[in-house]
C-alpha positions as CSV (number, residue, x, y, z in Angstrom):
1,M,-67.0,51.0,-95.5
2,T,-63.9,48.7,-94.9
3,K,-65.6,46.7,-92.1
4,Q,-68.6,46.3,-94.4
5,S,-66.5,45.2,-97.4
6,I,-64.7,42.7,-95.2
7,F,-68.0,41.4,-93.8
8,G,-69.4,41.1,-97.4
9,R,-66.4,39.3,-98.8
10,I,-66.3,36.8,-96.0
11,S,-70.1,36.3,-96.2
12,T,-69.9,35.7,-100.0
13,L,-67.1,33.2,-99.7
14,M,-68.6,31.4,-96.8
15,K,-71.8,30.9,-98.8
16,A,-70.0,29.6,-101.9
17,N,-71.0,26.0,-102.8
18,I,-67.8,24.5,-104.0
19,N,-69.4,21.3,-105.4
20,S,-71.8,23.2,-107.6
21,L,-69.1,25.5,-108.8
22,I,-67.1,22.6,-109.8
23,D,-69.9,20.8,-111.4
24,S,-70.9,23.7,-113.5
25,A,-67.4,24.4,-114.8
26,E,-66.2,23.1,-118.3
27,D,-62.7,22.3,-116.8
28,P,-63.2,21.4,-113.1
29,Q,-59.4,21.2,-112.4
30,K,-58.8,24.8,-113.8
31,M,-61.9,26.2,-112.1
32,I,-60.8,24.7,-108.6
33,D,-57.3,26.0,-109.2
34,Q,-58.6,29.5,-109.8
35,L,-60.8,29.2,-106.7
36,V,-58.0,28.3,-104.7
37,R,-55.9,31.3,-105.9
38,D,-59.0,33.6,-105.2
39,Y,-59.6,32.2,-101.8
40,T,-55.9,32.5,-100.9
41,N,-55.8,36.1,-101.9
42,N,-59.0,36.9,-100.2
43,V,-57.8,35.2,-97.0
44,A,-54.6,37.3,-97.2
45,D,-56.7,40.5,-97.8
46,A,-59.0,39.7,-94.8
47,E,-56.2,39.0,-92.6
48,A,-54.6,42.4,-93.3
49,A,-57.8,44.2,-92.8
50,I,-58.7,42.4,-89.6
51,A,-55.1,43.0,-88.3
52,E,-55.7,46.7,-88.9
53,T,-59.0,46.6,-87.2
54,I,-57.5,44.8,-84.1
55,G,-54.8,47.4,-84.1
56,N,-57.3,50.3,-83.9
57,L,-59.1,48.4,-81.2
58,R,-55.9,48.0,-79.1
59,L,-55.3,51.7,-79.5
60,L,-58.8,52.5,-78.2
61,E,-58.2,50.2,-75.3
62,R,-54.7,51.6,-74.5
63,D,-56.3,55.2,-74.5
64,H,-59.1,54.0,-72.3
65,E,-56.7,52.5,-69.8
66,E,-54.7,55.7,-69.8
67,D,-57.9,57.6,-69.1
68,V,-58.8,55.3,-66.3
69,Q,-55.3,55.5,-64.9
70,S,-55.4,59.3,-65.1
71,A,-58.7,59.6,-63.3
72,R,-57.3,57.3,-60.7
73,N,-54.2,59.5,-60.2
74,W,-56.1,62.7,-60.3
75,G,-58.4,61.2,-57.6
76,N,-55.4,60.4,-55.4
77,K,-54.1,63.9,-55.9
78,A,-57.4,65.4,-54.8
79,L,-57.5,63.2,-51.7
80,A,-53.9,64.3,-50.8
81,A,-54.7,67.8,-51.2
82,S,-58.0,67.6,-49.3
83,R,-56.2,65.9,-46.4
84,K,-53.5,68.5,-46.4
85,A,-56.0,71.3,-46.3
86,D,-57.8,69.6,-43.3
87,E,-54.4,69.3,-41.6
88,L,-53.6,73.0,-42.1
89,R,-57.0,74.1,-41.1
90,G,-56.7,72.1,-38.0
91,A,-53.4,73.9,-37.3
92,G,-55.2,77.3,-37.8
93,E,-53.6,78.0,-41.1
94,S,-56.8,78.7,-43.0
95,A,-55.3,80.6,-45.9
96,D,-52.9,77.7,-46.7
97,A,-55.8,75.2,-46.2
98,D,-58.0,77.0,-48.7
99,K,-55.2,76.8,-51.2
100,F,-55.0,73.0,-50.9
101,D,-58.8,72.8,-51.0
102,S,-58.6,74.6,-54.4
103,L,-55.9,72.3,-55.6
104,A,-58.1,69.4,-54.5
105,K,-61.0,70.9,-56.6
106,I,-58.8,71.2,-59.7
107,A,-57.7,67.5,-59.2
108,L,-61.3,66.5,-58.9
109,Q,-62.1,68.4,-62.1
110,R,-59.3,66.6,-63.9
111,Q,-60.5,63.3,-62.5
112,I,-64.1,63.8,-63.6
113,S,-62.8,64.8,-67.2
114,A,-60.7,61.6,-67.4
115,E,-63.6,59.5,-66.2
116,R,-65.8,61.0,-68.9
117,E,-63.2,60.2,-71.6
118,A,-63.0,56.7,-70.3
119,T,-66.8,56.2,-70.1
120,G,-67.3,57.8,-73.5
121,V,-65.1,55.3,-75.4
122,E,-66.3,52.2,-73.7
123,P,-69.3,51.6,-76.1
124,T,-66.9,52.0,-79.1
125,I,-64.5,49.5,-77.6
126,S,-67.5,47.1,-77.0
127,A,-68.7,47.5,-80.5
128,Q,-65.2,47.1,-82.0
129,T,-64.6,44.0,-79.8
130,E,-67.7,42.4,-81.3
131,V,-66.7,43.3,-84.8
132,V,-63.4,41.8,-84.3
133,D,-64.8,38.7,-82.9
134,K,-67.0,38.3,-85.9
135,L,-64.2,39.0,-88.2
136,K,-62.0,36.4,-86.6
137,S,-64.8,33.8,-86.8
138,G,-65.3,34.6,-90.5
139,L,-61.7,34.4,-91.2
140,N,-61.5,31.0,-89.6
141,G,-64.5,29.9,-91.8
142,M,-62.7,31.1,-94.9
143,K,-59.6,29.2,-93.9
144,D,-61.6,26.1,-93.4
145,K,-63.1,26.6,-97.0
146,L,-59.6,27.1,-98.4
147,G,-58.6,23.7,-96.7
148,E,-61.8,22.1,-98.2
149,L,-60.9,23.5,-101.6
150,K,-57.3,22.2,-101.4
151,N,-58.6,18.7,-100.4
152,K,-61.2,18.8,-103.2
153,R,-58.3,19.7,-105.6
154,S,-56.3,16.7,-104.5
155,E,-59.3,14.4,-104.7
156,L,-60.1,15.7,-108.2
157,L,-56.5,15.1,-109.5
158,A,-56.5,11.6,-107.9
159,R,-59.8,10.8,-109.6
160,A,-58.6,12.2,-112.9
161,K,-55.6,9.9,-112.8
162,V,-57.7,6.8,-112.0
163,A,-60.1,7.8,-114.8
164,E,-57.2,8.2,-117.3
165,A,-55.8,4.8,-116.2
166,Q,-59.1,3.2,-116.7
167,T,-59.6,4.7,-120.1
168,K,-56.2,3.3,-121.2
169,V,-57.1,-0.1,-119.9
170,Q,-60.4,0.1,-121.8
171,D,-58.8,1.2,-125.0
172,A,-56.2,-1.7,-124.6
173,V,-59.0,-4.3,-124.0
174,S,-61.1,-2.9,-126.9
175,S,-58.1,-3.3,-129.3
176,I,-58.2,-7.0,-128.8
177,N,-61.9,-7.6,-128.6
178,V,-62.5,-10.9,-130.3
179,L,-66.1,-10.0,-130.8
180,D,-65.2,-7.1,-132.9
181,P,-64.8,-8.0,-136.5
182,T,-63.0,-4.8,-137.4
183,S,-60.3,-5.4,-134.8
184,E,-56.9,-6.9,-135.9
185,L,-57.6,-10.1,-134.0
186,G,-61.1,-10.3,-135.7
187,R,-59.5,-10.0,-139.1
188,F,-56.8,-12.7,-138.3
189,E,-59.5,-15.1,-137.0
190,D,-61.5,-14.5,-140.3
191,K,-58.3,-15.4,-142.3
192,V,-57.8,-18.6,-140.3
193,R,-61.4,-19.5,-140.7
194,R,-61.0,-19.2,-144.6
195,Q,-57.8,-21.2,-144.4
196,E,-59.6,-23.9,-142.4
197,A,-62.5,-24.0,-144.8
198,L,-60.2,-24.3,-147.8
199,A,-58.5,-27.2,-146.2
200,Q,-61.7,-28.9,-145.4
201,G,-62.9,-28.4,-149.0
202,K,-59.6,-30.1,-150.1
203,I,-60.1,-33.0,-147.7
204,E,-63.7,-33.5,-148.9
205,L,-62.6,-33.3,-152.6
206,A,-59.8,-35.9,-151.9
207,A,-62.3,-38.2,-150.2
208,S,-64.7,-37.9,-153.1
209,S,-62.0,-38.8,-155.6
210,L,-60.8,-41.7,-153.4
211,D,-64.4,-43.1,-153.3
212,A,-64.8,-42.9,-157.0
213,Q,-61.5,-44.9,-157.4
214,F,-62.7,-47.6,-155.1
215,E,-66.0,-47.8,-156.9
216,S,-64.2,-48.2,-160.2
217,L,-62.3,-51.0,-158.6
218,E,-65.3,-52.7,-157.4
219,D,-66.9,-52.3,-160.9
220,L,-63.7,-53.8,-162.5
221,G,-63.7,-56.7,-160.1
222,E,-67.3,-57.4,-160.8
223,L,-66.7,-57.5,-164.6
224,T,-63.7,-59.8,-164.1
225,E,-65.9,-62.2,-162.1
226,V,-68.5,-62.2,-164.8
227,E,-65.9,-63.0,-167.5
228,A,-64.6,-65.7,-165.3
229,R,-68.0,-67.4,-164.8
230,L,-68.7,-66.9,-168.5
231,A,-65.5,-68.8,-169.4
232,E,-66.5,-71.6,-166.9
233,L,-69.9,-71.8,-168.6
234,K,-68.3,-72.2,-172.0
235,A,-65.8,-74.6,-170.7
236,G,-68.6,-76.7,-169.2
237,T,-70.7,-76.7,-172.4
238,S,-67.7,-77.9,-174.5
239,Q,-67.1,-80.7,-172.1
240,S,-70.8,-81.9,-172.2
241,Q,-70.7,-81.9,-175.9
242,L,-67.5,-84.0,-175.9
243,E,-69.0,-86.5,-173.5
244,S,-72.1,-87.0,-175.6
């Protein structure tokens, strides 16, 4: 069950789509921070479980090596006892030779038992080795994902800062938008335009008054000339009467 839970956890985390998780989150930064914490904790748990599994494998390997060495030692003892029996039998000491042959048989029985122990645990060692290799590979994948998450977090924070700066710049530009009549600058421009129009009105009014004055002067001059000519006419008429 422990191995299955480790495999399940690694499989789930390896299949996680970081981008889709971030895109679906209301607050991507909080979401990615939580993911980093979860991944970090899961990596630590996986490392502990894998270390325990590796430790158990090493115990099996050590026991196997001891069984192999025991079988080898009992084989050597059987060979030594058998040679001693042959030597004694050759010397005519059959009774002692039989004793060493019996010892050789006992040693061979021990050798066979140790070999069976060693052979019996080999499939378990092979299976456990495969499990450990898969767990190590999965753990490396988890660590890669964790690195990807941390890089994504750094990228997200950098983008957030850029976006914040752009927003501030845009707000500043909007506050002085000359095309916006509700902005301060727009209201000031409208006030200036009214003052300019007032000045223009005064100028036109003054010009109209001045034209009227000149026109009155022209009329006055015309009347004066008429009076003068009338006086001349009168003076001429009187002169003609005197001459006649």
